N, C-alpha and C positions, 0 to 999 in steps of 0.2 A: 682513155680505154671507155669510160660511157658514152662518149662522145659515138667511136666505131660501132661499140653493141646496138644503141640503142636509134643512133642517127643515120652515120654512112653505112651503118652494116645492115640495114632493115629497107633503108632509103626505095629500091628497086620494088621490091615485097608492096610495101604501103602504095606509091605510088600506081599500084598493077590492082592492090585491091580501091584503092580512090576512082580509077578508071571501068572496073567491073563492078563495081556500086552505084555511081553516075551513069553508067549506061541502062539500069533498070529504075534510076529512081532519080531525079536532080538534084543538085546538091543542097538548091534551097531548102526542098523537103525534109534535110534532115537537121537543118538549123532549129528549128521550131525544138528538140528534144535537146536534152540536157544529156552529158557524157555517161551518168547514169541511166541515165533513161535508156542508149542507145546500148551501154552493155546488156541491160537487162534482155534488151529485145536480139541481142545475136549472140548472147554466153546464157542466158538462163537465169532463174534465180540462184545465190549463193546459197537462202537458209532454204531448205528441205522440209514443208513443212506438210502435213497429213494426217489424217486420223480416222478412229475405226469407220466412220462414217463417210467418208471422202473414199477409202479405199474399196471397202463394202460396193460404192457406186461405180469406179470406176475399172477396177482391177475385173476383167471378163473373162469369168468359170469356160473352160474349151474341153472337146473331146482329145484323146490322144489317140496316136494312130490306133491301137484297139478298142477304139469306141468307147473307155473308162472316160467320166468325167464327175468333177468334186460336186457338190453343194457347196451354200454360204452356209450353212450349217455343220456342214462335218468337221471330225476333229482336226485332221491335218489343216485344213485351209482357214476354223479361227484360233487352232495354234500359230498359223504363219501370221496371222495380221495381227495376233497380240504381239509377236517378235516384230515385227514394223512398225507398230507403234511405240514399241521400245525402243529401236537403237539411236543411236548418235547420227547428229547431221551428217559426218565424218562414214558411216555406215552407211546411212542412208543413200548418200552419195555412192559409195560404190557399190550397192545395189544397184543403185539405179544404171550405173555405166556396167553392173555384169547384163544388163537384161537389155537394156536399150543400145551402149557404146555412148552414153554421154552421161558423165555424172552432176548435171544438172537439170530442175523443173527448167520447161520450154514455158515462154509464154502462153496460158492457159491452164500450164499446170500440169498435177494428175488427167486429167483429163482425154489434153490433147493426144498423149502416151501411146492408146488404145493398148496397154500391155496383157497379155494373155497369158493364164495361170494352168495348165492341163498336169494333170498326174503323170508322174515320172513312170515309164514302163519298167520292167523287174523290176528287181531288188536292188538299186540304186539305193547308196548312200547320202550323195548329194543331191542337190539341185542341179541344174544342166540349164543354160538358155540358147536362143535361136537369137543373138543381138537383130541380124536384120530384119526380123518380122514381130522385135518385143515377144515374145514369148518363155515364158518358163514352164519346166518339167518338176516339177516339186515331187517330191517322194513320199511317200505316206507316213509320215511321222508320228508314232504314237505319242510321242511325251513332248512337252518343252524342250524341256533339255538335251534328247538327239537331233529336234528340229535345229535350235538355235549352236550345234556344235558345227551341222553338217553345214549349215547355210552359210554363216561363219569360215567355214574351213574354203569351200569353195568362191566366197568372194578373196579370200586369202592368197587362195592359186590364181586368181582368174587373169592373172596381167601373166603368169608363167608361160606362156602361149595357152592360153584358155586353159580351161578345166574339160577333159578330154577322157576318156574310157582309161588310155592308159595314167594317169595321172590318178588315177580312185585308186586302181588297182596299187600303185604304187606307194599311195601313202596308207590304204590298207594293211599292207607287207611290213609296212616301218610301223606302225602301232601295235 
């Protein structure tokens, strides 16, 4: 059974992957890397490490459609940084997947992602994201508890067809 799943079952896909990779890079060039090094280069780091300083440095604050913009010292953004620092590796992975559609940090780490943070328009209870642009719309939360509940609710519901207005309305009505 294992041979069918991991041998014959993926043989054609592996041959196509190898052919595609070798068309841009000779196989001999890859032989200098270990399997672990290749895994990191292709899939990213399993452990997601960041601290407040790296988050402040690499999260870019941008304007929303109405022209509003957070500052690094404003309460919603500082609460957001606190929560990101307090997250487990699994929650950090869910956050990255929510904002970038990739659950791991690529080579180059947070700096290479270019995540942008803008104030959410209106009175939204939950953050939203645009994964094609690595953009997060963050509501102007007043407390750490509100931010944690809203962010984790969004992360938990992101895989159910996305986190859109109709999902938010359904969640608000259920509570």
